[in-house]
Every structure is written in structure tokens, then in C-alpha cells.
MARBA-3410 file (N, C-alpha, C, O; in Angstrom, 1 decimal):
190
15.1,-19.5,48.1,14.6,-20.6,47.3,13.4,-20.1,46.5,12.6,-19.2,47.0 ~ 13.2,-20.6,45.4,12.0,-20.3,44.6,11.5,-21.5,43.8,12.3,-22.4,43.6 ~ 10.3,-21.5,43.4,9.7,-22.7,42.7,9.5,-22.3,41.2,9.0,-21.3,40.9 ~ 9.9,-23.3,40.4,9.5,-23.3,39.0,9.0,-24.6,38.7,9.7,-25.6,38.7 ~ 7.7,-24.7,38.3,7.1,-26.0,38.1,7.3,-26.9,39.3,6.9,-26.5,40.4
7.8,-28.1,39.0,8.0,-29.1,40.1,9.5,-29.1,40.6,10.0,-30.1,41.0 ~ 10.1,-27.9,40.5,11.5,-27.8,41.0,11.5,-26.7,42.1,10.8,-25.7,42.0 ~ 12.4,-26.9,43.1,12.7,-25.9,44.1,14.1,-25.5,43.8,15.0,-26.3,43.8 ~ 14.3,-24.2,43.5,15.6,-23.8,43.0,16.3,-22.8,44.0,15.7,-21.9,44.6 ~ 17.6,-23.1,44.3,18.3,-22.2,45.2,18.7,-20.9,44.5,19.1,-20.9,43.3
18.5,-19.8,45.2,18.8,-18.5,44.6,20.3,-18.4,44.3,20.7,-17.5,43.6 ~ 21.1,-19.2,44.9,22.6,-19.2,44.7,23.0,-19.4,43.2,24.0,-18.9,42.8 ~ 22.1,-20.1,42.4,22.5,-20.3,41.0,22.3,-19.0,40.2,22.9,-18.9,39.1 ~ 21.6,-18.0,40.7,21.5,-16.7,40.0,22.3,-15.7,40.7,22.6,-14.6,40.1 ~ 22.7,-15.9,41.9,23.5,-14.9,42.7,25.0,-15.1,42.6,25.7,-14.1,42.9
25.4,-16.3,42.3,26.8,-16.6,42.2,27.3,-16.7,40.7,26.5,-17.1,39.9 ~ 28.6,-16.4,40.5,29.2,-16.4,39.2,30.1,-17.6,39.1,30.6,-18.1,40.1 ~ 30.2,-18.1,37.8,31.0,-19.3,37.6,31.4,-19.5,36.1,30.5,-19.4,35.3 ~ 32.6,-19.8,35.9,33.1,-20.2,34.5,34.3,-21.1,34.8,35.3,-20.7,35.4 ~ 34.2,-22.3,34.3,35.3,-23.3,34.5,36.6,-22.7,34.1,36.7,-22.0,33.0
37.6,-22.9,34.9,38.9,-22.4,34.6,39.9,-23.6,34.6,40.7,-23.7,35.6 ~ 39.9,-24.4,33.5,40.7,-25.6,33.5,42.2,-25.3,33.6,42.9,-26.2,34.1 ~ 42.6,-24.2,33.2,44.1,-23.9,33.3,44.5,-23.8,34.7,45.6,-24.0,35.1 ~ 43.5,-23.4,35.6,43.8,-23.3,37.0,43.6,-24.5,37.8,44.4,-24.9,38.7 ~ 42.4,-25.2,37.6,42.1,-26.4,38.4,42.5,-27.7,37.8,42.6,-28.7,38.5
42.8,-27.7,36.5,43.3,-28.9,35.8,42.2,-30.0,35.8,42.6,-31.2,35.6 ~ 40.9,-29.6,35.9,39.9,-30.6,35.9,39.8,-31.5,37.1,39.4,-32.6,37.1 ~ 40.1,-30.8,38.2,40.1,-31.6,39.5,38.8,-32.2,39.9,38.8,-33.2,40.6 ~ 37.7,-31.7,39.4,36.4,-32.3,39.8,36.2,-33.7,39.2,35.4,-34.4,39.7 ~ 37.0,-34.0,38.2,37.0,-35.4,37.6,37.9,-36.4,38.4,37.7,-37.6,38.2
38.8,-35.9,39.2,39.7,-36.8,39.8,39.7,-36.7,41.3,40.3,-37.6,42.0 ~ 39.2,-35.6,41.9,39.1,-35.5,43.4,37.8,-36.0,43.9,36.8,-35.9,43.2 ~ 37.8,-36.5,45.1,36.5,-36.9,45.7,36.5,-38.4,46.0,37.4,-39.1,45.6 ~ 35.4,-38.8,46.6,35.2,-40.2,47.0,34.1,-40.9,46.2,33.9,-42.0,46.4 ~ 33.4,-40.1,45.3,32.3,-40.7,44.6,32.4,-40.4,43.1,33.0,-39.4,42.7
31.8,-41.3,42.3,31.7,-41.0,40.9,30.7,-40.0,40.6,30.0,-39.5,41.5 ~ 30.6,-39.6,39.3,29.6,-38.7,38.8,28.2,-39.3,39.0,28.0,-40.4,38.6 ~ 27.3,-38.5,39.6,25.9,-39.0,39.7,25.3,-39.3,38.3,25.6,-38.5,37.4 ~ 24.5,-40.3,38.2,23.9,-40.7,37.0,22.4,-40.8,37.1,21.8,-41.2,38.1 ~ 21.7,-40.4,36.1,20.2,-40.6,36.0,20.0,-42.0,35.6,20.9,-42.7,35.1
18.9,-42.6,36.0,18.6,-44.0,35.7,18.8,-44.4,34.2,19.4,-45.4,33.9 ~ 18.3,-43.5,33.3,18.4,-43.8,31.9,19.9,-43.8,31.4,20.2,-44.4,30.4 ~ 20.7,-43.1,32.1,22.1,-43.0,31.7,22.9,-44.3,31.9,23.9,-44.5,31.2 ~ 22.4,-45.1,32.8,23.2,-46.3,33.1,23.2,-47.2,31.8,24.2,-47.8,31.5 ~ 22.0,-47.3,31.1,21.9,-48.1,29.9,22.8,-47.5,28.8,23.4,-48.2,28.0
22.8,-46.2,28.7,23.6,-45.5,27.7,25.1,-45.8,27.9,25.8,-46.1,27.0 ~ 25.6,-45.8,29.2,27.0,-46.1,29.4,27.3,-47.5,29.0,28.4,-47.8,28.4 ~ 26.4,-48.5,29.2,26.7,-49.8,28.8,26.7,-49.9,27.2,27.6,-50.5,26.7 ~ 25.8,-49.2,26.6,25.7,-49.2,25.1,26.9,-48.5,24.4,27.2,-48.9,23.3 ~ 27.4,-47.4,25.0,28.5,-46.7,24.4,29.9,-47.2,24.7,30.9,-46.7,24.2
30.0,-48.1,25.7,31.3,-48.5,26.2,32.3,-48.9,25.1,33.4,-48.5,25.0 ~ 31.9,-49.8,24.1,32.8,-50.2,23.1,33.3,-49.1,22.2,34.4,-49.1,21.8 ~ 32.4,-48.1,21.9,32.8,-47.0,21.1,33.7,-46.0,21.9,34.6,-45.4,21.3 ~ 33.5,-46.0,23.2,34.3,-45.0,24.1,35.6,-45.7,24.5,36.6,-44.9,24.8 ~ 35.7,-47.0,24.6,36.8,-47.7,25.1,38.2,-47.2,24.5,39.1,-47.1,25.3
38.3,-47.0,23.2,39.6,-46.6,22.7,40.0,-45.2,23.2,41.2,-44.9,23.1 ~ 39.1,-44.4,23.7,39.5,-43.1,24.2,40.0,-43.1,25.7,40.6,-42.2,26.1 ~ 39.7,-44.2,26.4,39.9,-44.3,27.8,41.3,-44.8,28.1,42.0,-45.4,27.3 ~ 41.8,-44.5,29.3,43.1,-45.0,29.8,43.0,-46.4,30.2,41.9,-46.9,30.5 ~ 44.0,-47.2,30.1,43.9,-48.6,30.5,43.4,-48.8,31.9,42.6,-49.8,32.1
43.8,-48.0,32.8,43.3,-48.2,34.2,41.8,-47.9,34.3,41.1,-48.4,35.1 ~ 41.3,-47.0,33.4,39.9,-46.7,33.4,39.1,-47.9,32.8,38.0,-48.3,33.3 ~ 39.6,-48.4,31.7,39.0,-49.6,31.1,39.0,-50.7,32.1,37.9,-51.4,32.3 ~ 40.1,-51.0,32.8,40.2,-52.0,33.8,39.1,-51.8,34.9,38.4,-52.8,35.3 ~ 39.0,-50.6,35.4,38.0,-50.3,36.4,36.6,-50.6,36.0,35.8,-51.2,36.7
36.3,-50.2,34.7,34.9,-50.5,34.2,34.7,-52.0,34.0,33.6,-52.5,34.2 ~ 35.7,-52.7,33.5,35.6,-54.1,33.3,35.4,-54.8,34.6,34.6,-55.8,34.7 ~ 36.0,-54.3,35.7,35.9,-55.0,37.0,34.6,-54.6,37.7,34.0,-55.4,38.3 ~ 34.3,-53.3,37.7,33.2,-52.8,38.5,31.9,-52.7,37.7,30.8,-52.7,38.3 ~ 32.0,-52.5,36.4,30.8,-52.3,35.5,30.8,-50.9,35.0,31.6,-50.0,35.5
30.0,-50.6,34.0,29.9,-49.3,33.4,29.4,-48.2,34.3,29.6,-47.0,34.1 ~ 28.7,-48.7,35.4,28.2,-47.8,36.4,28.1,-48.6,37.7,28.1,-49.8,37.7 ~ 28.1,-47.9,38.8,28.0,-48.6,40.1,26.9,-47.9,41.0,26.5,-46.8,40.7 ~ 26.5,-48.6,42.0,25.6,-48.0,43.0,26.4,-47.4,44.1,27.2,-48.1,44.8 ~ 26.2,-46.1,44.4,27.0,-45.4,45.4,26.5,-45.7,46.8,25.5,-46.4,47.0
27.2,-45.2,47.8,26.9,-45.4,49.2,25.5,-44.9,49.5,24.8,-45.4,50.4 ~ 25.0,-43.9,48.7,23.7,-43.3,49.0,22.6,-44.0,48.2,21.5,-43.6,48.3 ~ 23.0,-45.1,47.5,22.0,-45.9,46.8,21.7,-45.4,45.4,20.8,-45.9,44.7 ~ 22.4,-44.4,45.0,22.2,-43.8,43.7,23.2,-44.3,42.7,24.3,-44.7,43.1 ~ 22.9,-44.2,41.4,23.9,-44.7,40.4,25.0,-43.6,40.2,24.7,-42.4,40.3
26.2,-44.1,39.9,27.3,-43.2,39.7,28.4,-43.9,38.8,28.3,-45.1,38.6 ~ 29.3,-43.1,38.3,30.4,-43.7,37.5,31.4,-44.4,38.4,31.5,-44.0,39.5 ~ 32.0,-45.5,37.9,33.0,-46.2,38.7,34.3,-45.3,38.8,34.5,-44.4,38.0 ~ 35.1,-45.6,39.8,36.3,-44.9,40.1,37.5,-45.7,39.9,37.5,-47.0,40.0 ~ 38.6,-45.1,39.6,40.0,-45.7,39.6,40.6,-45.2,40.9,40.6,-44.0,41.2
41.2,-46.1,41.6,41.9,-45.8,42.9,41.0,-45.1,43.9,41.5,-44.2,44.6 ~ 39.7,-45.3,43.9,38.7,-44.7,44.8,38.8,-43.2,44.7,38.6,-42.5,45.7 ~ 39.2,-42.6,43.6,39.3,-41.2,43.4,38.9,-40.7,42.1,37.9,-39.9,42.0 ~ 39.6,-41.0,41.0,39.3,-40.5,39.7,38.2,-41.2,39.0,38.2,-42.5,39.0 ~ 37.4,-40.5,38.2,36.4,-41.2,37.4,37.0,-42.1,36.4,38.0,-41.7,35.8
36.4,-43.3,36.2,37.0,-44.2,35.3,37.0,-43.7,33.8,37.7,-44.2,33.0 ~ 36.1,-42.7,33.5,36.0,-42.2,32.2,36.9,-41.0,31.9,36.9,-40.4,30.9 ~ 37.7,-40.6,32.9,38.6,-39.5,32.8,39.8,-39.8,31.9,40.3,-40.9,31.9 ~ 40.2,-38.8,31.1,41.5,-38.9,30.3,42.3,-37.6,30.6,41.7,-36.7,31.2 ~ 43.5,-37.6,30.2,44.4,-36.4,30.5,45.0,-35.9,29.2,45.4,-36.6,28.4
44.9,-34.6,29.1,45.6,-33.9,28.0,47.1,-34.0,28.2,47.6,-34.4,29.2 ~ 47.8,-33.6,27.1,49.3,-33.6,27.2,49.8,-32.7,28.3,50.9,-32.9,28.8 ~ 49.0,-31.7,28.7,49.3,-30.7,29.8,48.9,-31.2,31.1,49.0,-30.5,32.1 ~ 48.3,-32.4,31.2,47.9,-33.0,32.5,46.5,-32.5,33.0,46.2,-32.7,34.1 ~ 45.7,-32.0,32.1,44.4,-31.5,32.4,43.4,-32.7,32.3,43.4,-33.3,31.2
42.6,-33.0,33.3,41.6,-34.0,33.3,40.5,-33.6,32.4,40.0,-32.5,32.5 ~ 40.1,-34.5,31.5,39.0,-34.3,30.6,38.1,-35.5,30.5,38.5,-36.6,31.1 ~ 37.0,-35.4,29.9,36.0,-36.5,29.9,36.3,-37.4,28.6,36.2,-36.9,27.5 ~ 36.5,-38.7,28.8,36.7,-39.6,27.7,35.4,-39.8,26.9,35.4,-40.0,25.7 ~ 34.3,-39.7,27.6,32.9,-39.8,27.0,32.8,-38.6,26.0,32.3,-38.8,24.9
33.1,-37.4,26.5,33.0,-36.2,25.7,33.9,-36.2,24.5,33.6,-35.8,23.4 ~ 35.1,-36.8,24.7,36.1,-36.9,23.6,35.5,-37.8,22.5,35.7,-37.4,21.3 ~ 34.9,-38.9,22.9,34.3,-39.8,21.9,33.2,-39.1,21.1,33.0,-39.2,19.9 ~ 32.4,-38.3,21.9,31.3,-37.6,21.3,31.8,-36.5,20.3,31.2,-36.4,19.2 ~ 32.8,-35.8,20.7,33.4,-34.7,19.9,33.9,-35.3,18.6,33.9,-34.6,17.6
34.4,-36.5,18.6,34.9,-37.2,17.4,33.8,-37.9,16.6,34.1,-38.4,15.5 ~ 32.6,-37.8,17.1,31.5,-38.5,16.3,31.4,-40.0,16.6,30.6,-40.6,15.9 ~ 32.1,-40.5,17.6,32.1,-41.9,17.9,30.8,-42.3,18.6,30.3,-43.5,18.5 ~ 30.2,-41.3,19.3,28.9,-41.5,20.0,28.0,-40.3,19.8,28.5,-39.3,19.3 ~ 26.7,-40.5,20.1,25.8,-39.3,20.0,25.4,-38.8,21.4,24.5,-37.9,21.5
26.1,-39.3,22.4,25.8,-38.9,23.8,27.1,-38.2,24.4,28.1,-38.8,24.4 ~ 26.9,-37.0,24.9,28.1,-36.2,25.3,28.7,-36.7,26.6,29.9,-37.0,26.7 ~ 27.9,-36.7,27.7,28.3,-37.1,29.0,27.2,-37.0,30.0,26.1,-36.6,29.6 ~ 27.3,-37.6,31.2,26.2,-37.5,32.2,25.8,-36.1,32.4,26.6,-35.2,32.5 ~ 24.5,-35.9,32.5,23.9,-34.6,32.7,24.5,-33.9,34.0,24.6,-32.7,34.1
24.8,-34.7,35.0,25.3,-34.2,36.3,26.7,-33.5,36.0,27.0,-32.5,36.7 ~ 27.5,-34.0,35.1,28.8,-33.4,34.8,28.5,-32.1,34.0,29.2,-31.1,34.2 ~ 27.6,-32.2,33.1,27.2,-31.0,32.2,26.6,-29.9,33.0,26.8,-28.7,32.7 ~ 25.9,-30.3,34.1,25.3,-29.3,35.0,26.2,-28.6,36.0,25.9,-27.6,36.5 ~ 27.3,-29.3,36.3,28.1,-28.8,37.4,28.6,-27.4,37.2,29.0,-27.0,36.1
28.4,-26.5,38.3,28.3,-26.8,39.7,26.9,-26.9,40.3,26.7,-26.8,41.5 ~ 25.9,-27.1,39.4,24.6,-27.3,39.9,24.4,-28.8,40.1,24.8,-29.7,39.3 ~ 23.8,-29.1,41.2,23.4,-30.5,41.6,21.9,-30.6,41.8,21.3,-29.7,42.3 ~ 21.4,-31.7,41.3,19.9,-31.8,41.4,19.7,-33.1,42.3,20.5,-34.0,42.3 ~ 18.6,-33.1,43.0,18.2,-34.2,43.8,16.7,-34.4,43.6,15.9,-33.5,43.8
16.3,-35.6,43.3,14.9,-35.9,43.1,14.2,-36.3,44.4,14.7,-37.2,45.1 ~ 13.1,-35.7,44.6,12.2,-36.1,45.8,10.9,-36.5,45.2,10.6,-36.3,44.0 ~ 10.0,-37.1,46.0,8.8,-37.6,45.5,7.9,-36.5,44.9,7.2,-36.7,43.9 ~ 7.9,-35.3,45.5,7.0,-34.2,45.0,7.8,-33.1,44.2,7.1,-32.4,43.5 ~ 9.1,-33.1,44.2,9.8,-32.0,43.5,11.2,-32.4,43.3,11.7,-33.4,43.8
11.9,-31.6,42.5,13.4,-31.8,42.2,14.1,-30.6,42.8,13.7,-29.4,42.5 ~ 15.0,-30.8,43.7,15.8,-29.7,44.2,17.0,-29.3,43.2,17.6,-30.2,42.7 ~ 17.1,-28.0,43.0,18.2,-27.6,42.1,19.1,-26.6,42.9,18.7,-25.5,43.3 ~ 20.3,-27.1,43.2,21.2,-26.4,44.2,22.5,-26.1,43.6,23.0,-26.8,42.7 ~ 23.2,-25.1,44.1,24.5,-24.8,43.8,25.5,-25.5,44.7,25.3,-25.5,45.9
26.4,-26.2,44.1,27.4,-27.0,44.9,28.7,-26.2,44.9,29.4,-26.1,43.9 ~ 29.1,-25.7,46.1,30.3,-25.0,46.3,31.4,-26.0,46.7,31.3,-26.7,47.7 ~ 32.5,-25.9,46.0,33.6,-26.8,46.2,34.9,-26.0,46.1,35.1,-25.3,45.1 ~ 35.8,-26.0,47.1,37.0,-25.1,47.0,37.8,-25.3,45.8,38.5,-24.4,45.4 ~ 37.8,-26.5,45.2,38.6,-26.7,44.0,38.1,-25.8,42.8,38.8,-25.6,41.8
36.9,-25.3,43.0,36.3,-24.5,41.9,36.4,-23.0,42.2,35.8,-22.2,41.5 ~ 37.2,-22.6,43.2,37.4,-21.2,43.5,37.9,-20.4,42.3,37.4,-19.3,42.1 ~ 38.8,-21.0,41.5,39.3,-20.3,40.3,38.1,-20.0,39.3,38.1,-19.0,38.6 ~ 37.2,-21.0,39.3,36.0,-20.8,38.4,35.1,-19.7,38.9,34.5,-19.0,38.1 ~ 35.0,-19.6,40.2,34.1,-18.6,40.8,34.8,-17.2,40.5,34.1,-16.2,40.2
36.1,-17.1,40.6,36.8,-15.9,40.4,36.7,-15.5,38.9,36.4,-14.3,38.6 ~ 36.8,-16.4,38.0,36.7,-16.1,36.6,35.3,-15.8,36.2,35.1,-14.8,35.4 ~ 34.3,-16.4,36.8,32.9,-16.1,36.5,32.6,-14.7,37.0,31.9,-14.0,36.3 ~ 33.2,-14.3,38.1,32.9,-13.0,38.7,33.6,-11.9,37.7,33.0,-10.9,37.5 ~ 34.8,-12.2,37.3,35.5,-11.3,36.4,34.7,-11.1,35.1,34.6,-10.0,34.6
34.2,-12.2,34.6,33.5,-12.2,33.3,32.0,-11.9,33.5,31.2,-11.7,32.5 ~ 31.5,-11.8,34.7,30.1,-11.5,35.1,29.2,-12.5,34.4,28.2,-12.2,33.7 ~ 29.5,-13.8,34.7,28.6,-14.9,34.2,28.0,-15.7,35.3,28.8,-16.4,36.0 ~ 26.7,-15.5,35.6,26.1,-16.3,36.7,26.1,-17.8,36.4,26.1,-18.2,35.2 ~ 26.0,-18.6,37.4,26.0,-20.0,37.3,25.0,-20.5,36.3,25.3,-21.3,35.4
23.7,-20.0,36.4,22.7,-20.5,35.6,22.9,-20.2,34.1,22.5,-21.0,33.2 ~ 23.7,-19.1,33.8,24.0,-18.9,32.4,25.1,-19.8,31.9,25.2,-20.2,30.8 ~ 26.1,-20.1,32.8,27.2,-20.9,32.5,26.7,-22.3,32.1,27.3,-23.0,31.2 ~ 25.7,-22.8,32.8,25.2,-24.2,32.5,23.8,-24.2,31.8,23.0,-25.1,31.9 ~ 23.6,-23.1,31.0,22.3,-22.9,30.3,21.9,-24.2,29.5,20.8,-24.7,29.6
22.8,-24.7,28.6,22.5,-25.8,27.8,22.1,-27.1,28.6,21.2,-27.8,28.2 ~ 22.8,-27.3,29.7,22.5,-28.4,30.5,21.2,-28.3,31.2,20.5,-29.2,31.4 ~ 20.9,-27.1,31.7,19.6,-26.8,32.3,18.5,-27.0,31.3,17.4,-27.6,31.7 ~ 18.6,-26.6,30.1,17.6,-26.8,29.1,17.5,-28.3,28.8,16.4,-28.8,28.6 ~ 18.6,-29.0,28.7,18.6,-30.4,28.5,17.8,-31.2,29.6,17.0,-32.1,29.3
18.0,-30.7,30.8,17.4,-31.4,32.0,15.9,-31.0,32.2,15.1,-31.8,32.4 ~ 15.6,-29.7,32.0,14.3,-29.2,32.4,13.5,-28.6,31.3,12.3,-28.4,31.4 ~ 14.1,-28.3,30.1,13.4,-27.8,29.0,13.5,-26.3,28.8,13.9,-25.6,29.8 ~ 13.2,-25.8,27.6,13.4,-24.4,27.3,12.4,-23.5,28.1,12.8,-22.4,28.5 ~ 11.2,-23.9,28.3,10.2,-23.1,29.0,10.6,-22.9,30.4,10.5,-21.8,31.0
11.1,-24.0,31.0,11.6,-23.9,32.4,12.8,-22.9,32.5,12.8,-22.0,33.4 ~ 13.7,-23.0,31.5,14.8,-22.1,31.6,14.4,-20.6,31.3,14.9,-19.7,32.0 ~ 13.4,-20.4,30.5,12.9,-19.1,30.2,12.3,-18.5,31.5,12.5,-17.3,31.8 ~ 11.6,-19.3,32.3,11.0,-18.9,33.6,12.2,-18.5,34.5,12.1,-17.6,35.3 ~ 13.2,-19.3,34.5,14.4,-19.0,35.4,15.0,-17.7,35.0,15.4,-16.9,35.9
15.1,-17.4,33.7,15.6,-16.1,33.3,14.8,-14.9,33.8,15.3,-13.9,34.2 ~ 13.5,-15.1,33.8,12.5,-14.1,34.3,12.8,-13.9,35.8,12.9,-12.7,36.2 ~ 12.9,-15.0,36.5,13.2,-14.8,38.0,14.5,-14.1,38.2,14.6,-13.2,39.1 ~ 15.5,-14.5,37.4,16.8,-13.8,37.6,16.8,-12.4,37.3,17.4,-11.5,37.9 ~ 16.0,-12.0,36.2,15.9,-10.6,35.9,15.2,-9.8,37.0,15.6,-8.7,37.3
14.1,-10.4,37.5,13.4,-9.8,38.6,14.3,-9.6,39.9,14.3,-8.6,40.6 ~ 15.1,-10.6,40.1,16.0,-10.6,41.2,17.1,-9.5,41.1,17.5,-8.9,42.1 ~ 17.6,-9.3,39.9,18.6,-8.3,39.7,18.1,-6.9,39.9,18.8,-6.0,40.2 ~ 16.8,-6.7,39.7,16.2,-5.4,39.8,16.1,-5.0,41.3,16.1,-3.9,41.7 ~ 15.9,-6.1,42.2,15.7,-5.8,43.6,16.9,-5.7,44.4,16.9,-5.5,45.6
END
């Protein structure tokens, strides 16, 4: 672990490789699991505000889940998250013609229907953050469904922190990311 500003960062994000391999996993992270995508407090209001613009992109069962549960829900841990369909898949998930799970929020963004891409937790994955009173923990989340992404990352030699560079900058800023690059460069020398 190392510290950058008010964050405590796991060395795993510079030591492990990762590149999403949707052809192998089919977007399983959007449909597997028991919890929705974690949300920042400010993102809950955004989800409410973009719903009408995003609604045409979503599957009927996703729209139904959002109408029934709300644009966001409080998870078992007391934190905000996206609602689920069938207690498994994110309500905002859509599927390509080849059956690959994708984000309906991102599809709306890509078409210019909204100016917000998706929750930062989704953009950051496989990094998970957790807020504490004195610091934010920045950790690598290992999940077996992402084994193909780890293999592809290793093959392409792309560390986790480089794969999610834009999301880390969005979350923590350019200066923070620059310091992370310095730590990674020092780590690779030793």
C-alpha cells in the first residue's frame, strides 16, 4: 500500500495487468452478482435527471425495475447502487445482437442523448474505492469472471492503472494520476 494525498492505494493496481475482453466474458460484470453498481452520492441525482433520455435505450424489464425500485437503491451495506432485474443484472444493462452486455447509460451518452457516460464505479472497474473519514481506499477487485481480462492485459502489458486512466483522472484529478505514474515508475525499477 502507498499513499497519494488523502488516498491509500493498493500496489495491486500497478502490479496487475487488465484489459476488458468482452468477446470472452460477454460483459458478465453487468449481469452477475447480487448487488448493483456502486454510486457516488451526486450520481443518484444524475440518474433521476437522465432517466427519460436513457429510457428508450433500456430493455423493458430494466425500465420496469427502475419504475418499481427507483433510479437508484440503497444496498445492504447502506450505500447507493443501481437497481437490479431479477436480483442479478443491472437495470441499465442492454445486450448487443451477439448477446454481449453493455451499458444503456453509455449507449445514450455515445448517441449524444446525455452528457453523462456512466457511474464512475463502472468506469473504474476493476478498481473499487471506499470512502473512510480520513482517506479513500483505492483497491484492485479480483473477480474470476475477469480472468480473460487479466490474461489479455498481461498479453498486451497494460497495468490496471493505465487501463482505467481516464476514470482515475475523473475521480482524483490529473495531479493525483501523475503522482501515481511516478510511484509506478519507481516500483518498476525495484
